C-alpha positions, 0 to 999 in steps of 0.5 A: 359581134367583133367590129374592130377594123381590119388593120394590122398594126405592127407598131405595137412591136419593138423593131426586134419583136417585129423582125422576130414575128416576121421571121417566125411567120415566114418559117411557118408559111413555108411548112403549110401543107394545105389551106381551107376556106372557112366562114370568114377565114381560113384553116391552115394545116401544118405537119404534125411535127411543127413546133407548137411553140412557134404556133403559140408565138405566132398567135401571141404576136398576131393577136397583138397586131391584128386584134380582130382575128379569132384563133382556133388551134386544133391538135389531134392524135395519130400524126394528123396535121395541126390545124390553125384557123384564123377567122373574123368578121366580114372582109377577113378572108380578103385581109388574110389573103393580102397579109399572108400572100406568100402562104397562098402562092 
């Protein structure tokens, strides 16, 4: 069982990496089509046209600053939305709602 603290440590990045991650996250948040609640997390749905490299970069960076998160990326055929699910132990939903407020607005 993962019991890492629910903390985002942006100090793991250089200032340039931090700014790049923030900008990528903001861009992705603007394209979210839907958010679905899951057990201890959320599933974020993106248009099938979303650049996979942007999602991969987000996951790569986010796992560095938020090591308690588990990521599931699902890409299906036939122009279905791309699904990115972020989950973790108890309290993760509240953490995600707080960290990604603009996505939930």
